[in-house]
C-alpha positions as CSV (number, residue, x, y, z in Angstrom):
1,M,0.2,0.0,0.0
2,A,3.1,2.2,0.5
3,V,4.3,1.5,-2.6
4,G,1.0,2.6,-4.5
5,K,0.6,5.9,-2.0
6,E,4.4,7.1,-3.4
7,M,3.3,6.1,-6.8
8,V,0.5,8.6,-6.8
9,K,2.8,11.2,-5.5
10,A,5.3,10.7,-8.4
11,E,2.3,11.0,-10.8
12,V,1.4,14.0,-9.4
13,G,4.6,15.5,-9.2
14,M,4.8,14.6,-13.1
15,E,2.0,16.7,-13.9
16,E,2.4,19.1,-16.5
17,K,2.7,23.0,-15.0
18,E,1.5,25.8,-17.5
19,K,4.1,28.2,-17.6
20,W,3.9,32.3,-19.0
21,L,6.0,34.4,-20.2
22,M,4.1,37.6,-21.0
23,H,1.1,37.0,-23.0
24,Y,2.5,33.4,-23.8
25,S,1.0,30.4,-22.6
26,S,3.0,27.1,-22.0
27,F,-0.1,25.4,-23.0
28,H,-0.7,27.5,-26.4
29,Q,-0.3,26.7,-29.8
30,I,2.2,29.3,-31.2
31,L,3.0,29.8,-34.5
32,L,5.6,32.6,-35.6
33,V,5.9,34.1,-38.6
34,G,8.5,35.9,-41.0
35,E,11.4,35.0,-37.7
36,G,15.0,36.4,-38.1
37,D,17.5,34.7,-36.0
38,F,14.6,33.2,-34.2
39,S,15.8,34.4,-30.8
40,F,12.2,35.0,-29.8
41,S,11.0,31.4,-30.5
42,L,13.7,30.6,-28.0
43,C,13.2,33.0,-25.6
44,L,9.7,31.1,-25.4
45,A,11.0,27.5,-25.6
46,Q,13.5,28.2,-22.4
47,S,10.8,29.9,-20.9
48,F,8.3,26.6,-21.1
49,S,11.5,24.5,-20.9
50,S,10.0,23.2,-24.2
51,A,9.2,24.2,-28.1
52,S,7.0,21.3,-28.7
53,N,4.5,24.0,-29.0
54,I,5.9,25.9,-31.4
55,V,6.2,26.2,-34.7
56,A,8.7,28.8,-36.1
57,T,8.8,30.0,-39.5
58,S,11.2,32.5,-41.9
59,L,10.8,33.2,-45.3
60,N,14.6,32.8,-45.9
61,P,15.9,29.7,-46.2
62,Y,18.4,28.1,-44.2
63,D,21.6,29.2,-45.9
64,L,20.7,32.5,-46.0
65,L,19.5,32.8,-42.3
66,I,22.8,31.8,-40.7
67,K,24.5,34.0,-43.2
68,M,22.4,36.8,-42.3
69,Y,22.2,36.5,-38.5
70,K,25.2,35.7,-36.2
71,K,23.3,33.9,-33.5
72,A,21.0,32.0,-36.0
73,K,22.4,28.5,-36.3
74,S,22.6,28.1,-32.6
75,N,19.5,29.2,-31.9
76,L,17.9,27.2,-34.3
77,E,20.0,24.1,-33.0
78,A,18.7,24.9,-29.6
79,L,15.2,25.1,-30.6
80,E,15.5,21.3,-32.6
81,K,16.8,20.2,-29.3
82,L,13.5,21.4,-27.5
83,G,11.4,19.8,-29.7
84,A,10.3,22.8,-32.2
85,H,8.9,22.3,-35.6
86,L,11.0,24.4,-37.4
87,L,10.1,25.5,-41.4
88,F,12.1,27.9,-44.0
89,G,10.7,29.7,-47.2
90,V,7.5,30.3,-45.5
91,D,5.5,33.4,-47.7
92,A,3.7,34.9,-44.3
93,T,1.1,35.4,-46.8
94,K,0.7,31.9,-48.1
95,M,1.5,30.0,-45.1
96,K,-1.8,28.5,-44.5
97,L,-1.4,26.1,-47.7
98,H,1.6,25.3,-47.0
99,T,1.8,21.5,-46.3
100,D,2.7,21.5,-42.9
101,Q,0.1,23.9,-42.1
102,K,-2.8,23.1,-43.8
103,M,-4.4,21.3,-40.6
104,R,-3.1,23.4,-37.9
105,K,-5.1,26.2,-35.9
106,F,-2.8,28.0,-33.6
107,D,-3.7,30.1,-29.9
108,R,-1.6,32.5,-30.8
109,I,0.2,34.1,-34.1
110,I,2.8,36.3,-33.9
111,Y,4.4,38.1,-36.2
112,N,7.5,40.4,-35.5
113,F,8.2,43.6,-37.1
114,P,6.3,43.0,-40.8
115,H,8.5,44.1,-43.3
116,A,8.3,43.9,-47.2
117,G,12.0,44.6,-48.0
118,F,14.1,47.7,-48.8
119,H,12.9,49.0,-52.3
120,G,13.1,52.3,-51.2
121,K,12.7,55.2,-48.6
122,E,9.9,54.1,-46.1
123,E,7.9,57.4,-46.2
124,S,7.1,56.6,-49.9
125,R,3.8,55.6,-50.8
126,I,5.0,52.3,-53.1
127,M,6.7,51.3,-49.7
128,I,3.9,52.2,-47.4
129,N,1.5,49.7,-50.0
130,M,3.9,47.1,-50.0
131,H,3.8,46.6,-46.2
132,R,0.5,46.6,-46.6
133,D,0.1,44.3,-48.8
134,L,2.2,41.6,-47.1
135,V,0.4,42.5,-43.9
136,H,-3.1,41.9,-45.5
137,G,-2.0,39.4,-47.0
138,F,-0.5,37.9,-43.6
139,F,-4.3,38.5,-41.5
140,R,-5.8,36.9,-44.2
141,N,-4.4,33.8,-43.8
142,A,-4.1,34.0,-39.6
143,S,-7.6,34.5,-39.8
144,G,-8.2,31.3,-40.7
145,M,-5.5,29.7,-38.6
146,L,-6.4,30.9,-35.5
147,R,-8.4,28.8,-32.5
148,G,-11.9,29.5,-30.8
149,N,-10.0,32.1,-28.5
150,G,-6.9,32.8,-30.9
151,E,-4.9,35.9,-31.2
152,I,-2.8,37.3,-33.7
153,H,0.1,39.8,-32.4
154,V,1.9,41.8,-34.8
155,N,5.0,43.9,-32.8
156,Y,5.9,47.2,-35.2
157,K,7.0,50.5,-35.0
158,T,4.3,53.2,-34.3
159,K,5.7,56.5,-35.1
160,A,5.5,57.8,-39.1
161,P,6.1,56.1,-41.6
162,F,4.7,52.6,-40.1
163,S,1.3,54.4,-38.7
164,D,0.6,55.1,-42.4
165,W,0.1,51.3,-42.6
166,N,-2.9,51.7,-40.8
167,L,-3.1,47.6,-39.2
168,E,-6.6,48.3,-37.9
169,E,-8.0,48.7,-41.3
170,L,-5.8,45.9,-43.0
171,A,-6.9,43.5,-39.8
172,S,-11.5,44.5,-40.0
173,Q,-10.8,43.6,-44.0
174,N,-9.7,40.2,-43.1
175,S,-12.1,39.8,-40.0
176,L,-10.2,41.1,-36.9
177,V,-10.2,43.4,-34.7
178,L,-7.7,44.8,-32.5
179,F,-8.5,44.8,-29.2
180,E,-5.6,45.5,-27.0
181,C,-1.9,47.6,-27.5
182,V,0.9,47.9,-25.3
183,A,4.5,48.0,-25.4
184,F,6.8,46.2,-26.4
185,R,9.9,45.4,-23.9
186,R,12.8,43.7,-25.1
187,E,13.7,42.9,-21.5
188,D,10.8,41.1,-21.1
189,Y,12.0,38.6,-23.1
190,P,15.1,37.2,-22.4
191,G,17.1,36.8,-25.2
192,Y,15.8,38.0,-27.6
193,N,16.9,40.7,-30.3
194,N,14.4,41.6,-32.5
195,K,16.2,42.4,-36.0
196,R,15.6,43.9,-39.4
197,G,14.6,41.8,-42.4
198,A,17.5,43.0,-45.0
199,G,20.1,45.7,-45.4
200,S,23.3,46.4,-43.8
201,R,22.1,46.8,-40.2
202,C,19.7,43.8,-40.3
203,D,21.5,42.7,-37.2
204,K,20.7,45.6,-35.4
205,P,17.7,45.8,-32.8
206,F,14.7,49.0,-32.7
207,L,11.8,49.9,-30.5
208,C,7.8,48.9,-31.2
209,S,4.6,48.5,-29.8
210,T,2.1,45.0,-30.1
211,F,-0.9,44.7,-31.3
212,K,-3.6,42.5,-30.4
213,F,-6.1,40.6,-33.0
214,R,-9.0,38.5,-32.6
215,F,-11.5,37.3,-34.9
216,S,-14.9,39.0,-35.6
217,P,-17.4,37.8,-37.9
218,T,-18.5,41.6,-38.1
219,G,-15.2,42.9,-39.4
220,T,-15.3,44.2,-42.5
221,N,-13.7,41.1,-45.4
222,I,-13.2,40.6,-48.8
223,L,-17.0,39.6,-49.3
224,G,-18.6,42.4,-47.3
225,N,-16.9,45.0,-49.6
226,M,-18.4,42.9,-53.0
227,N,-21.0,45.2,-54.6
228,G,-25.0,44.5,-53.8
229,I,-23.9,43.4,-50.6
230,S,-25.5,44.7,-47.8
231,K,-24.3,44.3,-43.5
232,H,-27.9,42.6,-43.1
233,T,-26.3,39.5,-44.6
234,R,-24.0,39.4,-42.1
235,L,-24.3,35.9,-39.6
236,P,-26.5,36.4,-36.6
237,L,-24.1,37.0,-33.5
238,T,-26.2,35.1,-31.1
239,N,-23.7,33.2,-28.9
240,T,-20.4,30.9,-29.4
241,V,-21.8,28.6,-31.5
242,S,-22.9,31.5,-34.6
243,I,-19.2,33.0,-33.7
244,D,-17.5,30.0,-34.6
245,C,-19.8,29.2,-37.6
246,S,-18.9,32.3,-38.8
247,R,-15.6,32.1,-38.9
248,I,-16.1,28.7,-40.5
249,F,-18.0,30.0,-43.8
250,V,-16.2,33.3,-43.7
251,G,-13.1,31.3,-44.3
252,Y,-14.6,29.5,-47.1
253,C,-15.8,31.8,-49.0
254,N,-12.5,34.1,-48.7
255,H,-10.7,30.5,-50.1
256,A,-13.3,30.2,-52.8
257,V,-12.7,33.6,-54.1
258,E,-8.8,33.5,-53.9
259,T,-8.8,29.9,-55.7
260,L,-11.5,30.9,-58.1
261,R,-9.8,34.7,-58.7
262,R,-13.4,36.0,-58.6
263,S,-14.7,38.6,-56.3
264,D,-18.2,39.0,-58.1
265,Y,-22.0,39.5,-56.3
266,N,-22.9,35.7,-57.1
267,V,-20.1,34.3,-54.8
268,G,-20.3,36.1,-51.8
269,Y,-24.0,36.3,-51.3
270,T,-25.1,32.8,-52.4
271,V,-23.3,31.3,-49.6
272,L,-24.1,34.5,-47.3
273,E,-27.6,34.1,-47.7
274,V,-27.8,30.3,-47.7
275,V,-25.9,30.4,-44.2
276,R,-28.4,33.5,-43.2
277,L,-31.9,31.5,-43.8
278,G,-29.8,28.1,-41.7
279,F,-29.8,30.3,-38.7
280,E,-33.3,32.2,-39.0
281,R,-34.5,28.2,-39.4
């Protein structure tokens, strides 16, 4: 009997304890997008004592990463040992179609410092539009990869010309709503170094804030912008079931538009009207 009690105590002691680092939990399924030297991913993994809940991605191939960032190789090796799933060559605007991500859903999707590259002065309208296109494409993909109460976090600079990106507008076009904006302090993430995506100063840090978004069926999306579709075709929000259903069907509709390259009246109206009638029944 004494042996049995000891075994029970051992099993209780082995129960996994939730660990937090700022907004992130060891119980969250976390996707990191557009990583630089992967120091943010490693910071989370070391805080959790595991990276089994982390998928970390970069647009760049492995060989280029280790040339751009002096600590990238060691960070990647450490992440691999902790059990992280590492992906390279992942485009943030097409990531939901990636073979390893099609069926995955996440509690937190983090995009640190989205940047479309250096193709002119940051204040130029061409550059601002390039950045906006990148973030818009990211939101379009990420909104369909969230779990029920999932959040999308974007860290970026808030002063002009970066404020001209207008993240809230881009988010609302993809059924997302900003619910909080907090100052980002690098000291809250031990070992993390925020990096630029390219250029001679790519290995230098900078200041930014964290913008948090949630899925919201009442937000404006690609279907809501179609001519002839009024706001009354939106799905009713009577309870969490209707919200989840709305998320699913909006995702399907957006995917249909992307796949068929159509943005006409029939695609959006037909599907949303049928769903609305279904809820009324």
